[in-house]
Structures are given as C-alpha cells and as structure tokens.
N, C-alpha and C positions, 0 to 999 in steps of 0.2 A: 767735152772732156772729161777721163775719167779721174786723172789727178793732176794736181799742179806741176809744171816744169821742175826740174831738179835745178838747185841753186847753185849752179856751176858758174866758174869764172870764163868770162869771154874777153881773150884777149885779142888787141888791136896792136898796129904798129906804134902808137903815141899813147894810149892810155888801155887800161883794162876795166871791165864792171864787174860787180859782183853784188851778190845780194846783200842788204844793210843788215847788221847784226848787231845785240845788245851792245857788244863788246867796242862798238863805234861811238857810241854816246859819248863820250866825253870829247873825240874828234870833231865829232858832227856838232855839237855844241859850240865849241872853238870857231870852226867855218862859219857857223850863222851868226854869231856875236861879232866877229870879225868883218862879215859882209853886211850885217844888218841895215846899213844905210843905203848900200849899194842895189841892195834886193827890194826893199819895201816899195819902190815904185809898181813893183811887178807881182806882187803876192798880197794875199788877204791880209789884214792888219791882225797882229799877232799882241795877244795880251802879254804883259810883261814876264809872268810866270812861265810863257812858253820858252824863254831864254833861261832856262835851268836845266840841270843835269838831269833830275826826275822828270821834266817834261821831254827831253829828249828820249828817254827810257821809255816812256811811255807809247810815245810816236813812232819808235821803232817796233816795240811790241805789237802796237796795231798793226803797223805794216806785215810784220811777220804773221799777223793771223789772217790779213788778207791773204798773203801768199799762200796760206795753207789752205785757204778757202776759194780761191781762184777768183777772188775779187780785185787784186792789183798787186803789182810789183815795183817794189822800191829797191833801187840799187844806187852801191855806190861807183862814181867814177876816181880811180885809182892810177896816180901816176909816180912811178917811182917809190912804191911802198905807201904814198900818201894819199888820202882821199881828199880831193879838189874839187867835189861836187856831186851832183845827183841827178840822177834819171828816174824817171817812173811811168807806168803804164796804171792808170787808174780808171775805177768805176768800169771795170769788165765788165760786158754783158755777153752773155752766150744766146744760144737759140740759133733764131733767125741772124741776129745781128754781128754777133762774134767781133766786136768792138772795144777799143778802149780808148782813154785821153792821154795824150803824151805831155808829159812834162819834163824840166831840165834846168839845173842851173849850176855855173861854175865859178868858182873862186875869183874876184875881181883880179888876182894878181896871175892868174894862168888864162884869163879871156883873151878871144881874138888870136889865138894861137894854134886853132885847130883842133884843140881837146874835147869842146862841146860836140862839134861837126861828127868827129869819129865815134864818140860815146852815144851819140843819137844814133848813127848807123847801126852801131853794135847793138842797141836795142831794139831796133827796127828787124835785125836779123832774129834776135832772140823773138820778139813778139810774133813773128810769123812761122819760124821753124820751131821753137821750144813751145809757146804759149798758145799755138794753133790759132792765132786769132786773122781773122780775114781783112778787118780795115782797123787803122790807126788814124785819131783824129788830134789836131791841135789849135789852139784858139791863142792869138797872139794879139796884144793892143797894138794897133798901128804905129803907134810912136816907138815901138821896141824895134828898132831899125836891124839891130843885131840877130834879133831872133828870127825876124823877117827872112834875113839874108839866109841864116842856117836851115830853116824849112824849106825854101825854095833850092836851097844846094844839095839838099840828102832826097831832093824827087817830090816832095809834097807837092799836091795841086789847090791851088786855091778855091775854094766853093763860094765864099760870099763874104758878107759883113753882118754880125749880129750886134744889133743896136744895145746896149746897155747890158750886156751879156753876164758879166761877173762882176760882184763887190770888190774890187780890188784897193789894195790901203784906203779903205771907207768911200771910195767913190765908184758908183755903177759905170764899166768901163766896156765901151764898144769893143769887140773882137774880131780880125780878120779869122776865117775859120778854113782849116787845112785838112787835108785828108790823103790818105795813102792806102791801097789795098795790097793784097798779098800778090794780086797778079801784075799791077803795076812795079812792085818790088821786085819780083823776079826780072822783069824786063830792064829796071834800073840797075840792079846787080850784075846783069850781064853787059850792061853797056860801060860799067866802071872799069 
C-alpha cells in the first residue's frame, strides 16, 4: 500500500464512522469517564491520568500518526452528531499478511440497539475497500456475550481459543479468536 486511506466519513442507516480528530478529545474524555466502570472488565488497566484531557489528546495524536503511517485506524462512532463509541483497526501488518485487529466499544446508554453492529460492518467495509486489508481478526473474552454475538452476526468465523491471551483489567484472560477475510466479506456482503 503506497498511501493510507483518506479519512472520509462512512455513513450507515443508524450511525456513521469517521476518523478521530484532536477536536474530539473533550467528548472522548467524557465518554470514557462516563463508561469507565462499564468498560473496565474488557480493557487493559488504565492509569488514573489516562482519564485526563491531556492523555486523550496524546492518544488521539498517536492514532493520527498510526493512520498516517498505515499502522492503525481509529474512528469515532457518530449518531445524530454525537460520538457514542469507537471502532479501530490496530497492529496493521502488511506484506504476506495484510492483517489488522478489530476493536470496538459503544456507550452503555447506546448499547444493544444495533449501533455497534452497524459501525463494525462499516469498519469492515473500510478495512477491505479503503485500507486494502486481506484479513481482520478479533479477540473476545468468552464471557463477553454481547461482543461474541456481534462478531458472529457480522460474519466472523471462530478460529479457536487462546489461553491467557491478553492482560485485561489486570488479569491474563482467555480469548476466543475470530477472523474474516476479504473473500468471505464479499460473500457476506452479497448475502445481506
């Protein structure tokens, strides 16, 4: 890939996704603070200072640098002009792999309404059409029933169980591994 994909807005019927910008830092901080307890079981431990405006600006700037250098793509989930969550493609590896890891979260107040599902579908379209990836992977803690349901609903296939895969909230957690390739997504997209 010679250039990173353009930071366009991708619209769906329920939500849009767009690149996170530094101007989103205050809204992102509010979203993170408001959902801290809700998201803690699924995320790495965060230092207290991560919940500051300066840390959010720094995190967004790192994401913009990743975007510019084709290492990752962080996007906001937007509904009615408000940021209600985020989706990301991280750890982009090119060459014979053309792979990235998928992540997502939705504000607790907006959960289980289809917004996350549509945002993930939009991001997968972006991954294969714009970022020109071949494969997208997701790793999900087995007790995270909502995320397991979402992954299956959008067409991911389960590949197995990775024991003590990631340190989440201070504990090494097993994860179910899921993947989807561009060929499978084309078939999935045609059947929708």
